[in-house]
C-alpha positions in Angstrom: -33.9 38.0 25.7 -37.2 39.9 25.4 -36.9 43.6 24.6 -38.9 46.2 26.5 -41.9 47.6 24.9 -40.8 49.6 21.8 -37.4 48.0 21.9 -37.6 46.5 18.4 -38.6 49.9 17.0 -35.6 51.5 18.7 -33.3 49.0 17.1 -34.8 49.7 13.6 -34.4 53.5 14.1 -30.8 53.1 15.3 -29.8 50.9 12.4 -31.4 53.2 9.8 -29.9 56.3 11.5 -26.4 54.7 11.4 -26.4 52.9 8.1 -29.2 54.6 6.2 -30.5 53.6 2.8 -27.1 53.8 1.1 -25.2 51.4 3.2 -27.5 48.4 3.7 -30.8 50.0 4.1 -32.2 47.7 1.4 -31.1 44.7 3.5 -32.6 46.1 6.8 -35.8 47.4 5.2 -37.7 44.1 5.7 -37.0 44.2 9.5 -39.9 46.5 10.1 -42.3 44.4 8.2 -41.0 41.2 9.9 -41.3 43.0 13.3 -44.9 44.1 12.6 -45.9 40.7 11.4 -44.4 38.9 14.4 -46.3 41.3 16.6 -49.6 40.6 14.7 -49.0 36.8 15.3 -47.8 37.1 18.8 -50.6 39.5 19.9 -53.5 38.7 17.6 -56.8 40.6 17.6 -58.3 37.7 15.7 -57.2 34.4 14.2 -53.8 35.2 12.7 -51.2 32.8 11.6 -48.4 32.6 9.1 -48.2 30.1 6.2 -45.1 28.1 5.3 -44.2 30.4 2.4 -44.4 33.5 4.7 -42.2 31.8 7.3 -39.7 30.7 4.7 -39.5 34.3 3.3 -39.1 35.7 6.8 -36.3 33.3 7.6 -34.5 34.2 4.4 -34.8 37.9 5.0 -33.8 37.6 8.7 -30.7 35.5 7.7 -29.7 38.3 5.2 -30.1 40.9 8.0 -27.9 38.9 10.4 -25.3 38.2 7.7 -25.1 41.9 6.8 -24.9 42.9 10.4 -22.0 40.4 11.0 -20.1 42.0 8.2 -20.7 45.5 9.6 -19.4 44.7 13.1 -15.8 44.7 11.9 -16.2 48.3 10.6 -17.8 49.9 13.6 -15.8 52.0 16.0 -15.2 50.6 19.5 -17.5 51.8 22.3 
């Protein structure tokens, strides 16, 4: 599902506000770079693309973010 404009930044800010640097910030830190890079490729000002190594690294980092988030879910208070 597409997020509204600025939605990805809001997610980043919420995650860092809740979990900060001490509780997984190092895992979530690449999210912002991945978000900006995806934006560069999706809305290029020029000829922009990602090479295979960049895609592989992005997938690895995204998988780490998802795995960490899955572990956190059990520790969050109910809504």
